[in-house]
C-alpha positions in Angstrom: 5.4 -108.3 10.8 4.3 -108.4 7.6 5.8 -110.0 3.8 4.4 -109.6 1.8 7.7 -108.4 -0.9 7.9 -110.8 -3.4 5.9 -113.8 -1.0 3.1 -115.4 -3.0 1.0 -117.9 -1.7 0.3 -119.6 -4.9 4.2 -121.0 -5.8 3.9 -123.2 -2.0 1.1 -125.2 -3.2 2.4 -128.5 -6.1 1.3 -127.3 -9.6 -1.6 -130.3 -11.0 -0.5 -132.1 -13.8 -2.0 -131.9 -16.7 -4.6 -134.4 -17.7 -5.7 -133.4 -21.6 -2.9 -136.9 -22.0 -4.0 -138.6 -20.0 -7.1 -138.5 -21.2 -5.9 -138.8 -24.9 -4.4 -141.9 -23.5 -7.6 -143.0 -21.4 -9.3 -142.4 -25.9 -6.7 -144.2 -27.8 -7.1 -147.1 -24.8 -10.7 -147.1 -25.5 -10.3 -147.7 -29.2 -7.1 -150.3 -28.9 -9.7 -152.3 -27.1 -12.8 -152.1 -29.2 -10.6 -152.1 -32.2 -9.9 -155.9 -29.9 -13.6 -156.8 -30.2 -14.6 -156.2 -33.1 -11.1 -158.5 -34.1 -12.5 -161.2 -31.3 -16.0 -161.3 -34.1 -15.3 -161.9 -36.9 -12.8 -164.2 -35.7 -15.8 -166.3 -34.4 -18.2 -165.2 -37.3 -16.1 -167.1 -39.4 -15.3 -170.4 -37.0 -18.7 -170.6 -36.3 -19.4 -170.3 -40.4 -20.2 -166.9 -41.0 -17.1 -165.1 -42.4 -18.1 -161.6 -41.7 -16.7 -158.6 -43.8 -12.5 -159.4 -43.3 -13.4 -162.4 -45.4 -10.3 -162.0 -48.1 -8.1 -162.1 -45.1 -10.8 -164.3 -43.3 -11.4 -167.0 -45.0 -9.9 -170.7 -43.6 -10.2 -171.3 -39.4 -5.8 -170.4 -39.0 -6.8 -167.1 -39.6 -9.5 -166.6 -37.6 -7.8 -168.5 -34.5 -4.9 -166.0 -35.3 -7.1 -163.1 -35.8 -8.8 -164.2 -32.1 -6.0 -164.5 -30.4 -5.0 -161.2 -31.5 -8.5 -159.4 -31.1 -7.6 -160.8 -27.2 -4.3 -159.5 -26.4 -5.5 -155.7 -28.0 -8.7 -156.1 -26.1 -6.6 -157.2 -22.2 -4.0 -154.2 -23.8 -7.0 -151.5 -23.9 -8.4 -152.6 -20.9 -5.1 -151.8 -19.2 -3.3 -149.0 -19.7 -6.7 -147.5 -19.2 -7.5 -148.4 -16.1 -3.5 -147.5 -15.8 -4.8 -144.5 -17.1 -7.6 -143.6 -15.3 -5.8 -144.1 -12.1 -3.3 -141.7 -12.5 -5.2 -139.0 -13.5 -7.4 -139.6 -10.6 -4.2 -139.7 -8.5 -4.3 -136.7 -6.0 -1.0 -134.7 -5.3 -2.9 -132.1 -2.4 -1.6 -132.5 0.7 -3.8 -134.5 2.6 -4.3 -135.0 6.6 -4.4 -137.1 8.1 -8.8 -138.4 9.1 -8.9 -138.1 13.2 -7.8 -134.4 12.2 -10.1 -133.4 10.2 -13.1 -131.9 11.2 -15.9 -134.2 13.2 -19.3 -134.7 11.2 -22.8 -135.1 12.7 
């Protein structure tokens, strides 16, 4: 018996989600982590006695400590978001078979 009218095999497969949003999220997370590293480095440079690029904002040891803390928070947030985006992009939504049902390879 042939079922040809109105049957489409492509409807049976799940749709793959677009990875554009995940790639954009991973890129923004990487930029956030980079900004965190740069802020931490600027704070450490001031504490070591060599104020660099943020000299008007970063003149006292208190503001240097604040920059270090904010930089470390941004770094950890960026790394966590990047890992989450990468994990979601690698998740497969395909049907999976049990390993013992797969073909044996020599």
